[in-house]
C-alpha positions in Angstrom: -51.2 -17.7 46.3 -53.3 -16.6 43.3 -52.0 -13.0 42.8 -54.7 -12.4 40.2 -57.1 -12.4 43.1 -55.0 -10.2 45.4 -56.6 -6.9 46.2 -54.8 -4.9 48.9 -56.2 -1.6 50.1 -54.3 0.4 52.6 -57.4 2.0 54.1 -57.6 5.6 55.3 -60.2 6.4 57.9 -61.3 9.8 59.1 -60.9 10.4 62.8 -61.3 13.7 64.5 -61.1 15.5 61.2 -57.7 14.0 60.3 -56.9 11.4 57.7 -55.8 8.2 59.5 -55.3 5.3 60.1 -52.8 4.0 57.5 -53.2 0.2 57.7 -49.8 -1.4 58.1 -51.0 -5.0 57.4 -49.0 -5.3 54.2 -45.9 -3.2 55.1 -42.6 -3.7 56.9 -40.6 -0.8 58.2 -36.8 -0.4 58.1 -35.2 2.1 60.4 -31.5 3.4 60.5 -30.3 1.4 63.5 -28.9 -2.1 63.9 -27.9 -3.8 60.6 -30.4 -2.1 60.0 -33.5 -2.9 62.0 -36.6 -4.2 60.2 -40.1 -4.8 61.7 -42.9 -6.7 59.9 -46.5 -7.5 60.7 -47.8 -8.2 63.2 -45.0 -6.6 65.3 -45.3 -3.3 63.3 -48.8 -2.7 64.6 -47.3 -1.9 68.0 -45.0 0.8 66.6 -46.4 3.3 69.1 -45.0 1.3 72.1 -41.8 -0.1 70.3 -39.0 1.8 72.0 -36.6 1.1 69.1 -39.1 2.4 66.4 -40.4 5.4 68.4 -37.6 7.9 67.5 -37.9 7.2 63.8 -41.5 6.1 63.0 -44.4 7.6 65.0 -47.7 9.3 64.8 -48.0 13.1 64.9 -50.6 13.7 67.6 -51.5 17.1 66.1 -52.5 15.9 62.7 -52.6 12.1 62.8 -49.8 11.7 60.1 -47.3 9.0 60.2 -43.9 10.6 60.7 -40.7 9.1 59.1 -37.4 10.5 60.5 -34.0 9.6 59.2 -30.4 10.7 59.4 -27.1 9.2 58.2 -26.7 6.0 60.2 -27.2 2.3 59.5 -27.8 1.4 55.8 -29.2 -1.6 54.0 -26.8 -4.1 52.2 -27.2 -2.5 48.7 -27.1 1.1 49.8 -24.9 3.6 51.5 -27.8 5.8 52.6 -30.0 5.4 55.6 -33.8 5.2 55.6 -37.0 5.0 57.6 -39.1 3.4 54.9 -42.1 1.1 54.4 -41.7 -1.9 52.1 -44.8 -3.5 50.6 -45.4 -7.2 51.6 -48.2 -8.8 49.6 -48.0 -11.7 52.0 -47.4 -10.2 55.5 -44.0 -11.0 56.9 -42.6 -12.3 53.6 -40.5 -10.6 50.9 -40.9 -13.5 48.5 -44.4 -12.8 47.1 -44.3 -9.8 44.8 -45.9 -8.5 41.5 -45.1 -7.8 37.9 -46.2 -5.0 35.7 -48.5 -7.4 33.9 -50.4 -7.9 37.2 -50.1 -4.1 37.8 -50.7 -1.9 40.8 -51.5 1.6 42.1 -49.9 3.5 45.0 -51.4 6.7 46.1 -50.2 8.8 49.0 -50.7 12.3 50.5 -47.5 13.5 52.2 -45.2 16.4 53.0 -41.6 17.1 53.8 -41.9 19.7 56.5 -38.3 19.6 57.7 -35.1 18.8 55.9 -31.5 20.0 56.4 -29.2 21.9 54.0 -25.9 20.8 52.7 -22.6 22.6 53.2 -23.2 24.5 50.0 -26.6 25.8 51.2 -28.8 23.6 49.1 -31.4 21.4 50.7 -30.6 17.7 51.0 -32.7 15.3 48.9 -35.0 12.5 50.1 -36.7 9.7 48.2 -40.4 9.5 49.2 -41.7 6.7 46.9 -40.2 3.8 45.0 -40.9 0.8 42.8 -38.2 -1.7 43.6 -37.3 -4.7 41.5 -36.7 -8.2 42.8 -35.3 -11.4 41.3 -37.2 -14.6 41.7 -35.2 -17.5 43.2 -35.1 -19.0 39.7 -33.7 -15.8 38.3 -31.2 -15.5 41.1 -29.9 -19.0 40.4 -29.8 -18.4 36.7 -27.4 -15.5 36.9 -25.6 -16.6 40.0 -26.6 -13.6 42.1 -25.7 -13.3 45.8 -29.2 -12.2 46.7 -32.7 -11.4 45.1 -32.0 -7.7 44.8 -32.8 -5.9 41.6 -32.6 -2.2 40.8 -35.4 0.3 41.6 -37.4 1.0 38.4 -38.8 4.2 40.0 -37.5 6.7 42.5 -39.5 9.8 43.4 -37.5 12.6 45.2 -38.3 15.7 47.1 -35.7 17.9 45.5 -35.3 21.6 46.4 -39.1 21.9 47.0 -40.0 20.1 43.8 -40.9 16.5 42.9 -38.3 14.7 40.7 -38.9 11.4 39.0 -36.1 9.0 38.0 -36.5 5.7 36.3 -34.2 3.0 34.9 -33.2 2.5 31.3 -31.2 -0.3 29.6 -27.6 0.4 28.7 -27.9 -2.0 25.7 -31.3 -2.2 24.1 -30.3 -5.5 22.5 -29.5 -7.3 25.8 -31.1 -10.7 26.2 -33.8 -11.4 28.8 -31.2 -13.1 30.9 -28.6 -10.3 30.6 -31.2 -7.7 31.8 -31.5 -9.6 35.1 -28.1 -8.2 36.1 -28.2 -4.9 38.0 -25.4 -3.4 35.9 -27.5 -3.8 32.7 -29.5 -0.8 33.8 -28.7 2.9 34.4 -30.6 6.0 35.5 -32.5 8.2 33.1 -31.8 12.0 33.2 -34.9 12.5 35.5 -37.8 14.8 35.2 -39.2 17.5 37.6 -42.9 18.4 37.8 -43.5 22.1 37.3 -45.4 22.7 40.6 -43.4 23.7 43.6 -44.6 21.7 46.7 -42.2 23.2 49.2 -43.1 22.1 52.8 -46.8 21.7 51.8 -48.9 18.6 51.5 -48.9 17.0 48.1 -50.4 13.9 46.5 -48.6 11.4 44.4 -50.1 8.5 42.4 -48.1 5.8 40.7 -49.9 3.4 38.4 -48.3 0.6 36.6 -49.7 -1.9 34.0 -48.2 -4.0 31.3 -45.5 -1.9 29.6 -46.6 1.3 31.2 -45.9 3.4 34.3 -47.7 6.7 35.1 -46.7 9.2 37.9 -49.1 12.0 38.7 -48.7 15.0 41.1 -51.8 16.5 42.7 -54.1 15.0 40.1 -52.8 17.6 37.6 -49.6 16.7 35.9 -48.6 13.3 34.7 -45.5 11.7 33.5 -46.1 8.7 31.3 -43.4 6.0 30.7 -44.2 3.4 28.0 -40.8 2.9 26.3 -39.1 -0.4 25.4 -37.3 -0.1 28.7 -40.5 -0.4 30.7 -41.7 -3.3 28.5 -38.4 -5.2 29.0 -38.6 -4.6 32.8 -41.7 -6.9 32.8 -39.5 -9.9 33.4 -38.8 -8.7 36.9 -41.0 -8.8 40.1 -41.6 -5.6 42.1 -42.8 -4.0 45.3 -43.8 -0.5 46.4 -41.9 1.5 49.0 -42.9 4.7 50.8 -41.3 6.9 53.4 -38.0 8.6 54.0 -34.9 7.2 52.1 -32.5 10.0 53.0 -29.9 10.9 50.4 -27.1 12.4 52.5 -24.2 11.2 54.6 -23.3 14.7 55.9 -22.8 14.9 59.7 -25.9 16.7 61.3 -28.1 16.1 58.2 -31.7 14.9 58.6 -35.1 14.8 57.1 -38.7 14.4 58.2 -41.4 13.0 55.9 -45.1 12.9 56.9 -47.7 10.6 55.4 -51.3 11.6 55.9 -52.8 9.0 53.5 -51.4 5.9 51.8 -53.2 3.4 49.6 -52.0 0.5 47.5 -54.2 -1.6 45.2 -53.5 -4.6 43.1 
């Protein structure tokens, strides 16, 4: 597959005055049941009649949004938190075809977090609504003797107390070799940054744009965080994929979150 020719657009149509449909042709969904449960194209197209998906992933009949519901339950192998989250698949049904920062990409979505529980100390729980996740190629996996193809997420975007918070990865050792940085423990989280605007329960638009050695995150077409450090440049050895939805960051009993997506578009 010649990824230089790949052009994926998750199209948004206007129906009855609402923004829909989000095309799921290049996404798989993970829900917090089973080990956990994952559904890829073409089965994901029938989400409205899939009894296992319906409690977690459904369309709001009042505004046409896709609803992502999650609470502490089944988690993926490399996480202790549960999720109802879309994972980009350049080749539908396959996790093996991904993209690098040199190839670039843009994800743009309009969403809201209309309902979310509070912790025992009274603060709202947090939820990750967008990600760029890293992935080792099979060759890189073999080179470092990894158990799987998992690599860290370069980007995590949180709904955090009504604001949008952005966290990225930075190298622990700037002098690490290109082989050493393939190990997950070569990376750590940066301190994070919050946009000034308070989004609360309201709709907001996020755009993530990546290119060689650069990543930009924009809120509501107004405020942009630009990342173009050495860490971003070194990240270029890894493949990536976009994620969007509800990656819930609590394990408290009774906790939950609802994330709604009104528009979602990815381009390469």
